C-alpha positions in Angstrom: 20.0 -4.3 -13.4 18.7 -5.0 -16.9 17.3 -8.4 -15.8 15.6 -6.7 -12.7 14.1 -4.0 -14.9 12.7 -6.6 -17.3 11.3 -8.6 -14.4 9.6 -5.5 -13.0 8.1 -4.7 -16.4 6.9 -8.3 -16.7 5.3 -8.2 -13.3 3.7 -4.8 -14.0 2.1 -6.2 -17.2 0.8 -9.1 -15.2 -0.6 -6.8 -12.5 -2.3 -4.7 -15.1 -3.6 -7.8 -17.0 -5.2 -9.2 -13.9 -7.2 -6.0 -14.0 -9.4 -4.0 -11.6 -6.7 -3.3 -9.0 -6.2 0.4 -9.6 -9.8 1.1 -10.4 -11.1 -0.7 -7.3 -8.6 1.0 -5.1 -9.3 4.5 -6.3 -13.1 3.9 -6.2 -12.8 2.6 -2.6 -10.6 5.6 -1.7 -13.2 8.0 -3.3 -16.0 6.3 -1.3 -14.3 6.7 2.0 -13.5 10.4 1.4 -17.0 11.2 0.1 -18.8 9.5 2.9 -16.8 11.0 5.8 -18.2 14.6 5.4 -21.7 13.1 5.5 -20.9 11.2 8.7 -19.1 14.1 10.4 -21.4 17.0 9.3 -20.8 20.4 7.6 -18.0 21.5 10.0 -15.3 22.7 7.6 -12.8 23.4 10.3 -13.2 19.9 11.7 -12.9 18.4 8.2 -9.6 20.3 7.6 -8.2 19.2 11.0 -9.0 15.5 10.4 -8.6 15.5 6.6 -5.1 14.0 6.6 -6.2 11.1 8.8 -9.2 10.4 6.5 -7.0 10.4 3.4 -4.4 8.2 5.1 -7.0 5.7 6.4 -8.7 5.6 3.0 -5.4 5.0 1.2 -4.4 2.3 3.7 -7.6 0.4 3.4 -7.6 0.7 -0.4 -4.0 -0.6 -0.5 -4.9 -3.6 1.6 -8.0 -4.3 -0.5 -6.0 -5.4 -3.5 -3.2 -7.2 -1.7 -4.6 -10.7 -2.4 -3.8 -10.1 -6.1 -0.1 -10.2 -5.5 0.3 -14.0 -5.8 -3.2 -15.3 -6.7 -2.8 -15.3 -10.5 0.6 -17.1 -10.3 -0.8 -19.6 -7.8 -4.0 -20.3 -9.8 -2.1 -21.1 -13.1 0.6 -23.0 -11.4 3.4 -20.7 -12.3 4.2 -19.9 -8.6 6.0 -23.3 -8.3 8.0 -22.5 -11.4 8.9 -19.1 -10.0 10.1 -20.6 -6.8 12.3 -23.1 -8.6 13.8 -20.6 -11.1 17.4 -19.3 -11.1 16.2 -15.8 -10.1 16.3 -15.6 -6.3 12.7 -15.7 -5.0 13.4 -12.7 -2.8 14.1 -10.5 -5.9 11.0 -11.8 -7.6 8.9 -11.0 -4.6 10.4 -7.5 -4.5 9.7 -7.0 -8.2 6.1 -8.2 -7.8 5.5 -5.9 -4.8 7.0 -2.9 -6.6 4.9 -3.6 -9.7 1.8 -4.0 -7.6 2.5 -0.6 -5.9 2.9 1.0 -9.4 -0.4 -0.5 -10.5 -2.5 0.0 -7.3 -0.7 2.3 -4.9 0.5 5.1 -7.2 -3.0 5.9 -8.6 -4.1 6.6 -5.0 -1.4 9.2 -4.6 -2.4 10.8 -7.9 -6.0 11.0 -6.7 -5.1 12.5 -3.3 -4.9 16.2 -4.4 -8.3 16.0 -5.9 -9.9 14.2 -3.0 -8.3 16.6 -0.5 -10.4 19.4 -1.9 -13.5 17.5 -0.6 -12.1 17.7 2.9 -11.4 21.5 2.8 -7.7 21.1 2.4 -5.7 23.7 0.5 -3.4 22.6 -2.3 -0.3 22.9 -0.1 -1.8 20.6 2.5 -2.9 18.0 -0.1 0.6 18.1 -1.6 2.1 17.4 1.9 -0.3 14.5 2.4 0.5 13.1 -1.1 4.2 13.3 -0.2 3.7 11.3 3.0 1.6 8.7 1.0 4.3 8.5 -1.6 6.8 7.6 1.1 4.5 5.4 3.2 2.4 3.4 0.8 5.3 1.3 -0.5 5.7 0.1 3.2 2.0 -0.9 3.2 2.6 -3.0 0.0 5.8 -4.6 1.1 4.6 -5.5 4.6 1.3 -6.6 3.2 3.2 -8.9 0.8 4.2 -11.0 3.8 0.5 -11.7 4.6 -0.3 -12.3 1.0 2.4 -14.9 0.7 1.2 -16.7 3.8 -2.5 -16.6 2.7 -2.0 -17.6 -1.0 -1.3 -21.2 -0.2 -4.1 -21.6 2.4 -7.8 -22.1 1.9 -9.9 -19.1 2.9 -6.7 -17.1 3.4 -8.4 -13.8 2.9 -9.4 -13.5 6.6 -5.9 -14.5 7.6 -4.5 -11.8 5.3 -6.5 -9.1 7.0 -5.6 -10.4 10.5 -1.9 -10.5 9.7 -1.5 -7.3 7.7 -3.6 -4.8 9.7 -1.4 -4.9 12.9 1.7 -4.5 10.7 0.1 -1.5 9.0 -0.8 0.4 12.2 2.7 2.0 12.8 2.8 3.1 9.2 -0.6 4.7 9.6 0.3 6.4 12.9 3.5 8.1 11.6 2.0 8.8 8.2 -0.9 10.7 9.8 1.5 12.4 12.3 3.6 13.7 9.4 0.6 14.8 7.5 -0.9 16.6 10.5 2.5 18.3 11.2 2.5 19.7 7.7 -1.1 20.8 7.7 -2.0 22.0 11.2 1.3 21.7 13.2 2.7 22.5 15.7 4.7 19.2 15.7 7.9 19.4 13.5 7.3 17.7 10.2 10.7 16.2 10.0 10.5 13.8 13.0 7.5 11.7 12.0 8.4 11.9 8.4 11.9 10.5 9.1 10.4 7.6 11.1 7.9 6.9 8.3 10.8 6.8 5.8 12.7 4.4 8.1 9.7 2.1 8.3 9.5 2.1 4.6 13.2 1.3 4.2 12.8 -1.5 6.7 9.9 -3.0 4.9 11.7 -2.9 1.6 14.5 -5.0 3.1 12.5 -7.3 5.3 9.4 -7.8 3.2 10.9 -9.7 0.3 12.8 -12.1 2.5 9.9 -12.8 4.8 7.5 -13.3 1.8 10.0 -15.6 0.1 10.4 -17.7 3.2 6.6 -17.9 3.6 6.2 -19.0 0.0 8.8 -21.7 0.3 7.2 -23.0 3.5 3.7 -23.0 1.9 4.8 -24.7 -1.3 6.8 -27.5 0.4 
């Protein structure tokens, strides 16, 4: 556990040193939320009804925007080969990198959600419910996106491939995240059912993501 905690701290320092991830994600999130009322119009009731979907869509796109940073720095300086050959299992390293990336880029989106929710005419209780669903769901976006990042990092022009691979995997997370948020905000669907499915998707991604990403890296580095 001590070695794993040290690894996460190291990866978090690397994620923060690369720079720009949290700021870019939050600014993109802010841009989406600010532009939506202009596109929809001054219908406050409509904004409140679709506000959770707007927040979730903005958070998902902002999360995917910074995924290419997961392995790029290690690949550019050649340390990715050393990581793959180290005694630490590559699956654990991938999990640590994904968790550190979520702390650096995903957690700031959740912190910003209550403030941005006010722009969509959501009351504090509603924004808290949306933030809770994002807290549970955004790790799934990171851990599933890590698979695409691992595939793309060893390929030329992998950015387009990353988007093509990750977006379909993110759609179920988006669907149940929005469903849970809408159930908490406007009802009448029970909150527990979509929230439980969202949590199950997150747990699945936490298990499958590191193994799939490690396999992709090994294949790409061979």
